[in-house]
C-alpha positions in Angstrom: -122.9 24.8 38.3 -120.1 25.2 36.7 -118.0 23.2 34.6 -116.1 21.1 37.2 -119.6 20.3 38.8 -121.2 19.9 35.2 -118.7 17.2 34.1 -118.6 14.9 37.7 -122.4 14.2 37.0 -121.8 13.5 33.7 -119.2 11.4 34.5 -121.0 9.7 37.6 -124.4 9.6 36.8 -124.8 10.4 32.9 -126.5 13.6 33.9 -125.9 16.7 31.5 -129.6 18.7 32.6 -132.2 17.9 35.1 -133.1 14.5 35.7 -136.6 12.9 34.5 -138.7 11.8 37.5 -137.5 11.4 41.7 -133.7 12.6 42.2 -131.4 14.4 45.0 -127.5 15.8 44.3 -125.5 16.4 47.1 -122.5 18.2 47.0 -119.7 19.1 49.4 -121.6 17.4 52.3 -125.1 19.1 51.3 -127.8 19.1 49.6 -127.9 21.0 46.7 -131.7 20.0 44.4 -134.3 17.6 45.2 -137.1 16.5 43.5 -140.4 13.8 44.3 -142.7 12.5 43.0 -146.4 10.9 43.2 -144.5 7.5 44.6 -141.0 8.8 45.0 -140.6 10.5 48.2 -136.9 11.4 49.7 -136.5 12.6 52.8 -133.8 14.1 54.6 -132.5 12.2 58.1 -132.9 13.8 61.1 -130.5 11.8 63.2 -127.4 11.2 61.1 -126.2 13.0 57.3 -128.3 11.4 54.4 -131.4 11.0 53.4 -134.7 8.7 53.2 -135.4 7.6 49.5 -139.4 5.4 50.0 -140.8 4.2 46.7 -144.4 3.0 46.9 -145.7 -0.4 45.9 -146.6 -1.6 42.6 -144.5 2.0 41.6 -143.3 0.9 37.8 -140.9 2.1 34.8 -139.7 5.5 37.2 -136.0 6.3 38.4 -134.0 8.0 41.1 -131.2 9.5 41.0 -128.7 10.2 43.9 -125.3 11.4 42.9 -122.9 12.5 45.4 -119.8 15.2 44.0 -117.0 17.0 45.9 -115.5 19.8 44.4 -114.0 20.3 48.4 -110.2 20.1 48.9 -110.0 18.9 52.4 -113.9 17.1 52.6 -114.2 13.4 54.4 -117.9 13.4 53.2 -120.3 10.2 55.0 -123.3 9.5 54.3 -126.2 6.8 54.8 -128.9 6.7 52.5 -132.0 3.8 53.1 -134.3 3.1 50.2 -137.8 1.4 51.3 -138.9 0.1 48.2 -142.4 -0.9 47.3 -144.0 -4.4 47.0 -144.0 -5.2 43.3 -142.0 -2.0 42.5 -139.8 -1.8 39.8 -137.9 0.7 39.6 -134.3 2.3 38.4 -131.4 3.9 41.0 -128.5 5.6 39.8 -126.4 6.2 42.6 -122.3 6.9 42.8 -119.8 9.8 43.9 -117.0 11.8 41.9 -114.5 13.4 43.3 -112.6 16.5 42.0 -109.0 17.7 43.6 -106.8 20.1 42.7 -105.1 20.2 46.0 -102.2 18.3 48.2 -105.8 17.8 50.9 -107.4 14.3 51.2 -110.8 14.2 49.8 -113.1 11.2 50.9 -116.6 10.2 51.0 -117.5 6.9 52.5 -121.4 6.2 51.6 -123.1 3.8 53.3 -126.6 2.6 51.4 -129.3 0.1 53.0 -131.7 -1.2 50.3 -134.8 -2.6 51.7 -137.1 -4.7 49.0 -140.8 -6.1 49.8 -142.0 -8.8 48.2 -141.8 -8.3 44.9 -139.7 -5.8 44.3 -137.2 -5.1 41.0 -134.6 -2.9 41.5 -131.5 -2.3 39.2 -129.4 -0.3 40.7 -126.3 1.8 39.4 -123.6 2.9 41.2 -120.0 4.6 39.6 -116.7 6.1 41.5 -114.7 8.8 39.4 -111.7 10.9 40.2 -110.2 13.6 38.6 -108.2 16.4 39.7 -104.2 17.0 39.1 -102.9 18.0 42.7 -101.0 15.6 44.9 -104.1 15.8 47.4 -105.4 11.9 47.6 -109.6 11.1 46.2 -110.7 8.1 48.7 -114.2 6.1 48.1 -115.7 3.6 50.2 -118.9 2.5 49.7 -121.0 0.2 51.2 -124.3 -1.4 49.8 -126.5 -3.9 52.5 -129.3 -5.5 50.7 -132.1 -6.9 52.2 -134.5 -8.8 49.7 -137.6 -10.1 50.7 -139.2 -13.4 48.8 -140.0 -13.4 45.4 -137.6 -9.9 45.0 -134.6 -8.9 43.2 -132.0 -7.0 42.3 -129.6 -6.1 39.4 -126.4 -4.5 40.8 -123.3 -2.3 38.4 -120.8 -0.9 39.9 -117.6 0.9 38.2 -115.1 2.1 39.0 -112.6 3.0 36.1 -110.3 6.2 36.9 -108.8 8.5 39.5 -109.8 6.7 42.7 -106.5 6.7 44.4 -107.9 4.0 47.8 -110.9 2.2 48.2 -112.6 -0.4 49.9 -116.0 -1.4 48.2 -118.2 -4.2 50.4 -121.0 -5.0 49.7 -123.3 -7.6 51.8 -126.8 -8.9 51.3 -129.5 -10.9 52.9 -132.0 -13.1 50.7 -134.8 -14.3 51.4 -136.9 -18.0 49.3 -137.5 -17.4 45.9 -135.0 -13.4 45.8 -132.2 -13.1 43.0 -129.4 -11.0 42.8 -126.8 -10.6 40.3 -123.8 -8.3 41.1 -121.4 -7.0 38.3 -118.5 -5.4 39.0 -116.1 -3.5 37.1 -112.3 -1.8 37.8 -109.4 -0.4 36.5 -106.7 0.6 38.8 -103.1 2.1 37.9 -100.0 4.2 39.6 -100.1 3.4 42.8 -103.7 2.9 43.5 -105.3 0.3 45.7 -108.9 -1.1 45.5 -110.3 -4.0 48.1 -113.7 -5.8 47.3 -115.5 -7.6 49.9 -118.9 -9.5 48.7 -120.2 -11.4 51.9 -123.9 -12.8 50.4 -126.1 -15.1 52.5 -128.8 -17.1 51.1 -131.2 -18.2 53.6 -134.3 -18.6 51.6 -134.7 -21.2 49.5 -134.5 -21.2 46.1 -133.0 -18.2 46.6 -129.8 -17.1 44.0 -127.1 -15.1 43.1 -124.4 -14.4 40.3 -121.3 -12.1 41.4 -118.9 -11.2 38.5 -116.4 -8.9 39.1 -113.8 -7.6 35.8 -110.2 -5.9 36.9 -107.6 -4.5 35.5 -104.5 -3.2 37.5 -101.8 -1.7 35.5 -98.6 0.3 36.7 -98.0 -0.2 40.0 -101.6 -0.5 41.9 -102.8 -3.4 43.2 -105.8 -5.0 44.1 -107.7 -7.4 46.1 -111.1 -9.1 45.5 -112.5 -11.0 48.6 -115.9 -12.6 48.3 -118.3 -14.8 50.7 -121.3 -17.4 50.2 -123.2 -18.8 52.1 -125.6 -21.3 51.0 -127.9 -22.2 54.5 -130.7 -24.1 52.2 -132.1 -25.0 48.9 -129.8 -22.1 47.0 -127.7 -21.4 44.0 -124.6 -19.2 44.4 -121.8 -18.2 41.9 -119.0 -16.1 41.6 -116.5 -15.3 38.9 -113.9 -12.9 39.3 -111.7 -12.3 36.1 -108.5 -9.9 36.0 -105.6 -8.9 34.1 -102.5 -7.4 35.7 -100.2 -5.4 33.2 -96.4 -4.0 33.9 -96.4 -4.3 37.6 -99.6 -4.3 38.9 -101.1 -7.0 41.3 -104.0 -9.1 42.2 -104.6 -11.2 45.2 -108.0 -12.9 44.4 -109.6 -15.0 47.7 -113.3 -16.6 47.0 -115.2 -18.6 49.8 -117.9 -20.9 49.3 -119.3 -22.3 51.9 -122.0 -24.9 52.0 -124.7 -25.4 55.1 -127.2 -27.3 53.1 -126.7 -30.6 51.3 -129.0 -28.9 47.9 -126.8 -26.3 48.3 -125.3 -25.4 44.9 -122.3 -23.7 45.0 -119.5 -22.4 42.3 -116.3 -19.8 42.1 -114.1 -19.5 39.6 -111.1 -16.7 39.2 -108.2 -16.3 36.4 -105.5 -13.9 36.5 -103.4 -13.6 33.9 -101.5 -11.1 31.9 -103.1 -9.4 28.2 -103.0 -12.8 25.7 -99.7 -12.0 23.3 -101.8 -13.3 20.6 -104.5 -11.3 20.8 -101.6 -8.1 20.6 -100.3 -9.4 17.7 -103.7 -9.9 16.1 -105.0 -6.3 16.4 -101.3 -5.0 15.7 -102.1 -6.8 12.2 -104.9 -5.0 11.6 -102.9 -1.4 11.8 -103.0 -0.7 14.9 -99.7 0.1 17.8 -99.5 -2.0 20.7 -101.2 0.6 22.8 -103.7 1.1 21.2 -104.7 -3.0 20.5 -104.0 -2.7 24.3 -106.4 -0.1 24.7 -109.2 -1.8 22.7 -108.3 -5.3 25.0 -109.1 -3.0 28.0 -112.1 -1.9 26.6 -113.6 -4.8 25.4 -112.8 -6.6 28.9 -114.7 -4.0 30.5 -117.5 -3.5 28.8 
C-alpha cells in the first residue's frame, strides 16, 4: 500500500500494520486482503457486493476489522455486509470508510450493515468516516445500520465523523427483544458547505429492553446538520435520546427527537440542546494564555471526546 492508503486505514480503523484476528479490507470496490480465524469466518456474497461475517457462539475477546477505502475518483461503491453473532459471543467489530479524492469528480460509499445478535451475544461496534483530498470533487458517505437483538443480547455502537465528508445520510434502525440493551454514541463535526443528516429509529418490543442514544455535534462555517430520532416503546422498556449541538459562524442545526409510548410501562425520555460556545468558557481559557482560536479548539475537542 502507498502512503495515502495507509493514512486512510489509520484514520478510520487505527490500522498501521496487519491487524490481529479476522479482517477484510476493501479498496475501490474490491476486497484486497482477508483473514479468518477458528471462530470467525468471512464469506463473499454471491448475489450482491459484500460479505457475511459469521461468528461462532461463545467466541470471546476476538475482533473483526472491515475497513473500506476509496482512492479512485468518480467511484460509487455500494456494499452489503451481514453479521451473524452467535449465542453468548463477545466481540469487537471495527468498520468505517475513508475517501481520498483530489479530483473534480464525486466519490461515494454506501455501506449497508445488518447485524443479527443471538441470545446473550455482546458486540462493541466502532464505525468511523473520514474524507481528505484537495480536489473539488465531493466525498459522500451514506452508512445504514440495521440491528436485530435477540433476548439478553447487547450492542454498543460508536460512530464518528470528524473531517472531510461533504454529504452524509446516516441511518440506524434497531429492533430489540426481551432484556436487550442498545447504546449509541454519535460524534459529528461539519464545516464549509457540508451537510449531515442522522436518523435513528429504535423499536423496543421486548420486555425490559432499553436504549440510550447520544449525539454530539458541531456545525461550523456554513454547514448544516439534521438530527432525527424516533424511539417506540411497545412494552415495559426504557429509552433515552439526547442531542447536544454547538453552532459556530453561520452553521445550522435542526433536531427532531420523537418518542412514542405504546404501553403504560414504557419509560421514554428525549432531550435536545443547541447553542453557541459559552463566552465565559472562552474567557477562562484565554486567561490561561490561549488565543481565541486555540480556546475554541480545546472546547471542541473536549465536547467531542
